[in-house]
Backbone bond lengths (Angstrom), bond angles and torsions (degrees), N, CA, C in turn:
res aa  C-N    CA-C-N  psi(-1)  N-CA   C-N-CA  omega(-1)  CA-C   N-CA-C  phi
1 M - - - 1.436 - - 1.562 110.94 -
2 K 1.363 117.97 -32.48 1.392 119.59 178.60 1.551 113.57 -60.94
3 H 1.314 113.58 -42.42 1.495 117.78 -179.98 1.524 113.18 -68.86
4 A 1.282 118.04 -32.79 1.439 121.14 178.29 1.501 111.41 -65.70
5 G 1.293 116.84 -39.99 1.485 119.93 176.56 1.506 112.51 -64.75
6 R 1.340 116.88 -41.32 1.473 120.87 177.57 1.555 112.77 -63.91
7 I 1.329 114.34 -40.14 1.486 119.09 179.26 1.518 111.05 -64.74
8 L 1.339 114.37 -45.22 1.440 120.49 178.54 1.571 110.65 -59.76
9 L 1.312 114.96 -44.93 1.502 121.04 -179.45 1.508 108.93 -64.76
10 A 1.324 120.21 -40.22 1.451 123.23 179.78 1.527 109.28 -68.24
11 C 1.329 118.84 -38.86 1.453 120.10 176.17 1.503 112.49 -62.86
12 L 1.334 117.16 -41.52 1.451 121.63 179.92 1.533 111.63 -61.77
13 F 1.351 116.36 -41.56 1.457 119.47 -179.76 1.514 112.82 -78.40
14 A 1.339 118.10 -16.32 1.465 117.94 177.51 1.527 112.35 -79.42
15 V 1.325 116.35 -21.92 1.495 119.99 177.51 1.490 108.33 -82.77
16 P 1.346 118.96 135.75 1.460 120.73 178.24 1.521 109.48 -63.29
17 L 1.320 114.97 141.50 1.509 118.85 179.79 1.477 112.93 -71.91
18 F 1.317 118.63 -30.89 1.462 121.94 -176.66 1.503 109.29 -130.62
19 A 1.301 117.26 164.81 1.454 123.18 173.56 1.501 107.88 -152.42
20 N 1.303 118.25 153.48 1.486 122.57 179.23 1.556 106.36 -63.05
21 E 1.305 114.12 135.68 1.460 118.42 -176.60 1.570 111.34 -151.63
22 L 1.293 117.18 138.10 1.444 123.80 175.92 1.517 106.94 -118.31
23 T 1.347 118.12 120.69 1.464 122.80 -177.94 1.480 111.36 -134.09
24 V 1.355 117.90 159.22 1.459 124.11 170.05 1.536 108.43 -123.79
25 D 1.309 119.50 153.33 1.412 118.83 -178.53 1.503 116.42 -80.35
26 R 1.315 117.92 -18.20 1.462 122.09 176.93 1.534 109.02 -146.74
27 H 1.326 114.36 149.46 1.492 120.65 178.81 1.532 110.36 -107.68
28 R 1.331 117.78 -3.50 1.462 121.32 175.95 1.528 107.27 -140.22
29 V 1.348 114.56 122.50 1.454 121.35 -178.21 1.493 111.22 -138.82
30 S 1.334 119.87 165.32 1.444 122.19 174.51 1.497 105.97 -103.08
31 T 1.337 115.23 169.10 1.482 120.09 -172.40 1.504 115.86 -61.58
32 N 1.345 117.29 -21.52 1.411 118.02 179.97 1.591 114.73 -104.85
33 D 1.340 117.00 13.44 1.444 121.07 178.12 1.560 110.54 -90.58
34 L 1.308 112.86 165.36 1.451 119.68 174.38 1.493 110.15 -106.30
35 V 1.272 119.75 148.30 1.430 125.57 176.43 1.529 108.61 -119.19
36 T 1.299 115.64 133.47 1.478 121.54 177.34 1.494 108.38 -99.78
37 I 1.335 116.36 118.73 1.485 121.47 178.23 1.536 105.57 -103.40
38 T 1.301 116.42 128.98 1.458 122.66 -178.06 1.573 108.38 -120.33
39 L 1.339 115.17 125.30 1.402 123.13 178.23 1.558 107.63 -117.85
40 T 1.310 115.77 119.15 1.493 120.53 179.87 1.509 108.94 -111.67
41 L 1.307 114.71 124.29 1.493 120.90 -176.32 1.539 107.98 -117.13
42 D 1.362 116.20 137.06 1.441 121.93 -175.96 1.505 109.17 -124.58
43 G 1.325 114.49 153.90 1.458 122.74 174.60 1.519 113.71 60.31
44 M 1.346 117.67 -130.28 1.442 119.86 -177.02 1.518 114.10 -67.24
45 F 1.355 115.88 -22.49 1.461 119.34 178.55 1.551 111.57 -70.86
46 S 1.343 116.19 -17.89 1.457 118.99 -177.69 1.503 112.78 -75.46
47 S 1.336 118.85 -6.65 1.470 121.75 175.57 1.547 113.20 -77.98
48 V 1.342 116.18 -7.56 1.462 120.18 178.81 1.544 110.21 -68.29
49 D 1.313 115.76 131.76 1.484 120.71 179.44 1.489 114.22 -91.35
50 E 1.316 118.09 -29.18 1.461 120.05 -178.72 1.522 107.22 -140.68
51 V 1.333 116.07 145.72 1.448 121.77 177.59 1.506 109.66 -133.88
52 A 1.302 119.66 120.59 1.436 122.75 177.78 1.573 107.28 -90.79
53 V 1.288 116.24 104.03 1.463 121.49 -178.34 1.510 108.93 -81.62
54 P 1.371 120.30 119.35 1.473 121.88 -179.42 1.528 108.14 -71.31
55 L 1.312 115.09 131.02 1.470 122.39 -177.62 1.522 110.80 -126.92
56 T 1.329 116.64 145.97 1.450 124.15 171.38 1.548 108.27 -124.11
57 N 1.280 117.64 125.47 1.470 123.93 179.39 1.533 112.51 62.28
58 L 1.344 116.79 26.83 1.452 122.09 175.04 1.538 106.78 -140.43
59 T 1.353 115.68 154.03 1.430 121.25 173.41 1.521 109.40 -131.94
60 I 1.309 117.00 136.27 1.475 121.09 179.24 1.506 110.33 -80.26
61 L 1.312 116.46 137.59 1.450 122.28 178.23 1.514 110.78 -101.85
62 G 1.279 115.75 112.76 1.497 121.32 178.88 1.476 113.71 71.17
63 E 1.323 114.59 -157.84 1.480 123.18 -177.47 1.530 107.68 -96.22
64 P 1.350 117.48 154.58 1.469 120.82 177.24 1.470 111.06 -73.22
65 S 1.339 116.88 150.40 1.482 117.57 165.23 1.490 107.72 -83.70
66 V 1.392 116.70 142.35 1.409 120.52 -172.90 1.525 107.91 -129.95
67 S 1.317 117.99 133.77 1.438 124.29 175.08 1.524 109.16 -125.11
68 S 1.307 117.72 141.61 1.434 123.01 179.07 1.482 111.55 -125.32
69 E 1.328 117.21 143.92 1.475 122.75 177.68 1.497 108.00 -126.81
70 F 1.288 116.43 145.25 1.470 122.87 177.91 1.543 103.98 -141.51
71 A 1.354 114.71 126.91 1.490 119.87 178.40 1.500 110.44 -134.53
72 W 1.355 112.55 143.34 1.460 119.79 176.98 1.543 103.98 -121.67
73 F 1.337 114.29 115.08 1.525 117.54 -176.14 1.498 107.66 -137.45
74 N 1.340 114.78 116.91 1.483 122.03 -178.99 1.469 112.64 50.29
75 G 1.342 118.20 42.50 1.407 121.02 175.32 1.521 114.10 83.82
76 N 1.305 119.56 0.37 1.446 124.43 179.54 1.516 110.42 -106.90
77 V 1.303 118.03 134.95 1.462 123.90 -179.88 1.516 108.78 -96.72
78 T 1.294 118.55 132.92 1.460 122.89 176.38 1.519 106.85 -123.97
79 R 1.342 116.06 128.84 1.483 119.15 177.78 1.503 107.32 -124.31
80 R 1.302 114.45 147.38 1.492 119.96 -178.38 1.537 106.11 -151.15
81 K 1.342 117.18 140.12 1.451 120.86 176.26 1.552 105.16 -137.62
82 V 1.353 114.10 137.45 1.477 123.24 179.45 1.458 110.17 -122.60
83 F 1.362 114.88 124.67 1.478 123.41 176.76 1.550 105.42 -106.54
84 R 1.349 116.87 131.47 1.477 120.70 174.27 1.483 109.01 -123.02
85 Y 1.308 116.23 119.10 1.437 125.40 178.47 1.512 112.12 -106.73
86 Q 1.361 117.62 144.03 1.453 123.63 170.31 1.504 108.22 -103.89
87 A 1.315 120.46 128.39 1.474 123.11 -179.22 1.518 109.68 -132.74
88 R 1.300 113.00 152.15 1.461 121.19 -179.38 1.513 108.95 -123.30
89 P 1.387 116.68 138.69 1.488 117.43 178.94 1.456 109.13 -70.67
90 L 1.397 115.23 151.11 1.459 122.42 -178.82 1.560 109.42 -93.09
91 A 1.325 117.93 -34.64 1.451 121.40 -177.13 1.534 110.15 -157.60
92 A 1.289 118.72 163.94 1.469 121.81 172.90 1.495 110.00 -64.01
93 G 1.322 113.60 150.55 1.489 118.33 -179.18 1.542 111.67 127.33
94 L 1.313 115.31 -157.96 1.488 119.89 -177.38 1.560 107.51 -89.19
95 A 1.280 115.28 136.39 1.493 121.47 174.80 1.566 103.49 -121.81
96 R 1.315 112.80 158.68 1.488 117.63 178.92 1.555 111.72 -146.26
97 V 1.272 114.66 143.46 1.461 124.48 174.57 1.503 107.25 -114.50
98 G 1.331 118.03 117.32 1.477 122.20 -178.23 1.506 111.45 92.97
99 P 1.326 115.41 -171.77 1.456 130.73 6.35 1.527 110.32 -71.39
100 L 1.245 114.13 152.16 1.550 122.20 -177.15 1.479 110.66 -118.11
101 V 1.320 115.77 128.09 1.431 121.67 178.69 1.535 106.65 -107.16
102 L 1.294 118.20 126.11 1.476 123.93 179.22 1.530 110.14 -109.75
103 N 1.331 117.14 138.35 1.428 122.35 174.67 1.522 109.33 -122.40
104 A 1.299 119.15 120.37 1.459 122.04 178.78 1.518 111.24 -86.80
105 S 1.319 116.44 163.70 1.471 122.45 -177.76 1.531 111.87 -64.51
106 D 1.354 116.85 -26.27 1.496 121.06 179.46 1.527 116.36 -87.88
107 G 1.357 114.81 4.87 1.449 119.68 178.35 1.523 112.92 100.53
108 Q 1.285 122.26 -12.23 1.422 124.52 178.77 1.523 110.13 -60.92
109 R 1.292 116.55 148.56 1.497 122.01 -178.82 1.508 107.92 -138.06
110 E 1.322 115.66 133.68 1.439 119.94 178.17 1.567 111.14 -136.97
111 T 1.310 117.04 136.49 1.486 119.88 178.26 1.525 107.73 -114.26
112 M 1.333 114.79 128.12 1.424 122.23 177.98 1.521 109.38 -103.31
113 P 1.318 118.07 131.43 1.449 119.09 -175.30 1.469 112.16 -67.15
114 A 1.358 117.22 162.71 1.455 123.59 177.32 1.498 110.17 -73.51
115 I 1.315 114.54 150.92 1.466 123.46 176.53 1.524 108.86 -114.95
116 A 1.310 117.50 122.98 1.483 122.25 178.74 1.543 111.35 -86.31
117 I 1.326 113.57 141.19 1.489 121.41 176.65 1.529 106.73 -129.17
118 E 1.287 117.52 132.98 1.471 122.73 175.23 1.514 109.08 -91.92
119 V 1.377 116.79 119.96 1.479 121.25 -179.27 1.525 105.21 -102.50
120 Q 1.281 117.06 116.46 1.502 122.97 176.26 1.505 109.65 -95.94
121 P 1.345 116.27 149.06 1.454 118.09 175.77 1.507 110.33 -68.14
122 D 1.304 116.05 148.90 1.489 121.06 176.86 1.501 110.58 -80.40
123 R 1.312 117.87 101.37 1.435 121.92 -173.97 1.525 110.62 -67.15
124 A 1.337 118.78 -29.51 1.434 121.12 -174.38 1.565 112.09 -73.92
125 S 1.305 117.70 -23.46 1.446 118.89 -179.18 1.536 112.80 -83.58
126 G 1.304 118.42 0.66 1.450 119.64 -177.44 1.521 111.34 -89.13
127 S 1.312 122.01 2.09 1.412 122.67 -176.86 1.557 110.02 -136.80
128 N 1.351 115.28 155.63 1.457 120.83 174.68 1.553 110.65 -109.21
129 D 1.284 114.66 4.08 1.502 121.88 177.69 1.542 109.63 -84.41
130 A 1.337 114.62 116.04 1.492 121.21 -174.45 1.521 112.65 -55.36
131 A 1.322 117.26 -38.60 1.472 120.47 -178.02 1.543 110.24 -67.87
132 V 1.336 115.32 -41.09 1.494 118.98 179.77 1.531 108.91 -66.82
133 V 1.325 118.74 -44.32 1.450 121.40 -178.10 1.535 109.69 -63.51
134 L 1.318 119.75 -43.36 1.452 122.27 178.34 1.474 110.74 -63.11
135 R 1.306 121.21 -45.74 1.476 123.82 178.36 1.518 112.56 -60.97
136 E 1.324 118.12 -40.92 1.467 121.56 178.31 1.543 113.21 -69.62
137 L 1.329 116.91 -37.39 1.437 120.67 176.32 1.525 112.59 -64.28
138 L 1.329 115.40 -43.42 1.489 120.45 179.99 1.548 109.96 -69.67
139 A 1.342 117.63 -36.87 1.479 120.03 177.49 1.452 110.95 -64.64
140 A 1.335 118.97 -34.44 1.466 122.57 -176.79 1.565 109.39 -85.24
141 G 1.334 119.53 -0.29 1.450 120.56 -177.86 1.527 115.47 70.84
142 R 1.305 117.21 26.28 1.426 124.29 179.14 1.540 110.20 -100.36
143 D 1.322 115.48 161.33 1.465 121.88 175.87 1.507 111.42 -63.20
144 P 1.344 119.74 135.57 1.432 121.03 179.80 1.517 112.21 -79.04
145 L 1.298 117.88 63.08 1.449 122.76 179.58 1.537 107.50 -123.80
146 F 1.352 115.34 124.70 1.458 119.26 -178.13 1.541 109.23 -162.14
147 V 1.322 116.51 161.57 1.452 121.54 177.89 1.545 107.31 -126.56
148 I 1.318 116.41 130.31 1.472 121.79 176.25 1.490 107.55 -117.59
149 T 1.338 117.01 132.20 1.494 120.55 179.45 1.523 107.29 -113.42
150 E 1.349 114.11 148.93 1.420 122.41 174.02 1.497 109.59 -138.74
151 V 1.321 118.67 143.19 1.478 122.95 177.95 1.547 105.16 -105.84
152 Q 1.377 113.13 127.95 1.460 121.10 -175.74 1.571 111.50 -96.76
153 K 1.313 116.99 -15.41 1.457 119.74 -176.20 1.550 110.61 -85.36
154 Q 1.306 115.47 148.76 1.462 120.10 177.56 1.521 111.49 -77.01
155 S 1.351 116.71 -32.97 1.466 120.81 178.90 1.493 109.22 -131.06
156 P 1.341 118.56 104.45 1.458 119.74 179.35 1.519 111.82 -69.97
157 Y 1.361 117.99 153.36 1.416 123.43 178.27 1.492 110.21 -123.31
């Protein structure tokens, strides 16, 4: 039993703890939803300060949030950097994040495949009838929170 525990422990430490990864929080959104894009960089790739993520039918809102990790364990250095972007769909249809090509300072190169996102039209925004909007929001599994405006004057000023 002692040897099995040592072998398992050796196998766990032989596998890298992190790897470069590009993910999105959802693969199906409506036109008024936000998508969180997460890019995790490990090792020499973590020295990158900026990453321009290629997007189709999406636009990034503001700057990414960035977190960095540095660990020294038994004489080994581990570095990791995580970029989180908020993006909004531009129109209904297919959206795509990537493909993304990364170049490390030591010459390493990695290509991350594209991720497809289905953007559905927002059915609730197509009506000004409160009952229709409420029914569409509930059917889509969204919070029943909305604002409807009406103008009562014949000639606005």
